[in-house]
C-alpha positions in Angstrom: 0.1 0.0 0.0 2.6 2.4 0.8 4.6 1.9 -2.7 1.3 2.9 -4.4 1.2 6.0 -2.1 4.7 7.1 -3.0 4.3 6.5 -6.9 1.0 8.4 -6.7 2.9 11.4 -5.2 5.9 11.3 -7.8 3.1 11.3 -10.5 1.2 14.3 -9.0 4.9 16.1 -8.9 5.3 15.4 -12.3 2.3 16.5 -13.6 2.1 19.7 -11.8 6.0 20.3 -13.2 4.5 19.4 -16.8 1.9 21.9 -16.2 4.2 24.7 -14.9 6.6 23.9 -17.8 4.0 24.1 -20.4 2.6 27.8 -19.1 6.0 29.3 -18.4 6.5 29.8 -22.3 3.4 31.6 -22.4 4.8 33.8 -19.5 8.3 34.2 -20.8 6.8 35.2 -24.1 4.8 37.9 -22.7 7.7 39.0 -20.5 10.1 39.5 -23.5 7.4 41.4 -25.5 6.8 43.8 -22.4 10.6 44.1 -22.2 11.0 45.1 -25.8 7.8 47.4 -26.1 8.4 49.2 -23.0 5.9 50.1 -20.3 2.4 49.8 -22.0 2.3 47.0 -24.4 -1.0 45.8 -23.4 -2.6 46.5 -26.6 -0.2 44.2 -28.7 -0.2 41.4 -26.1 -4.1 41.9 -26.2 -3.9 41.7 -30.2 -1.9 38.5 -29.9 -4.3 36.7 -27.5 -7.3 37.6 -29.3 -6.2 36.2 -32.6 -6.8 32.8 -31.4 -9.9 33.4 -29.3 -11.8 35.8 -31.6 -15.2 34.5 -32.7 -14.9 36.0 -36.1 -11.4 34.1 -36.6 -12.6 30.8 -35.2 -15.9 30.9 -37.3 -13.6 30.6 -40.5 -10.9 28.6 -39.2 -12.5 25.9 -36.9 -10.2 24.6 -34.1 -6.9 26.2 -34.0 -4.1 23.8 -34.4 -1.1 26.4 -34.7 0.0 29.9 -34.5 2.9 32.0 -35.2 3.8 35.5 -34.2 6.4 37.5 -35.9 7.2 41.1 -34.9 9.7 43.6 -36.0 11.9 44.4 -33.1 11.6 48.1 -32.0 14.5 49.5 -30.4 14.1 52.6 -27.9 14.2 54.9 -30.9 11.6 53.1 -32.9 7.9 54.4 -32.2 6.1 52.0 -34.7 5.8 48.3 -35.4 4.3 45.6 -37.5 2.8 42.5 -36.0 2.0 39.4 -38.5 0.1 36.5 -36.7 -0.9 33.5 -38.5 -3.3 31.2 -37.1 -3.9 27.9 -38.6 -7.4 25.8 -38.2 -9.0 22.8 -39.4 -10.8 24.5 -42.1 -8.8 27.6 -43.1 -5.6 29.7 -42.2 -5.9 33.6 -41.0 -3.1 35.7 -41.5 -3.4 39.0 -39.4 -1.4 42.2 -40.2 -1.1 44.7 -37.8 0.5 48.3 -37.6 0.8 50.1 -34.4 2.3 53.2 -33.1 3.7 54.6 -30.0 2.2 57.6 -28.8 4.0 60.2 -26.8 2.5 59.2 -23.8 4.6 55.7 -24.2 0.9 53.6 -25.0 0.8 51.6 -28.0 -2.3 52.4 -30.4 -3.1 50.0 -33.4 -4.2 52.1 -36.5 -4.3 49.4 -39.0 -5.2 45.7 -39.1 -6.0 43.3 -42.0 -7.1 40.0 -41.7 -6.7 37.5 -44.8 -8.4 33.9 -44.4 -6.9 31.2 -46.9 -8.1 27.8 -47.5 
C-alpha cells in the first residue's frame, strides 16, 4: 500500500512540473514582449491573445492547430511596429497584419489591421 502512495505522489509532482513548464512559455513570451515594447504593451499583447480566441476568426478557421507570431523588433528609438500573426485551423488559415504606433505618452495604439483567410 505504501508503494502505491509514493508512486502516486511522484505522478502528481511530475504532472505539476509539466503543467508549470507548459505555461511558463506563454509567460516568458509575454515577459520578453513587455521588455521589448516598453511600459504599455497591453494592446499588442491583447491582439496576440485575441487572434486565437476571436469568434470571427474561429468561425472561419475552426479549431486552432498552430499559431505563429512575427514582430519587427523595435529599439528604444522606434515608435512603430508591424505584427504578423498566422493562425492555422482545421478549415482555413488566418493571416493578420497589424500596424501599431507608440504615442507620446508611451502607449501603443493599433492604427491598421488586416485579416486574410485562405483555405
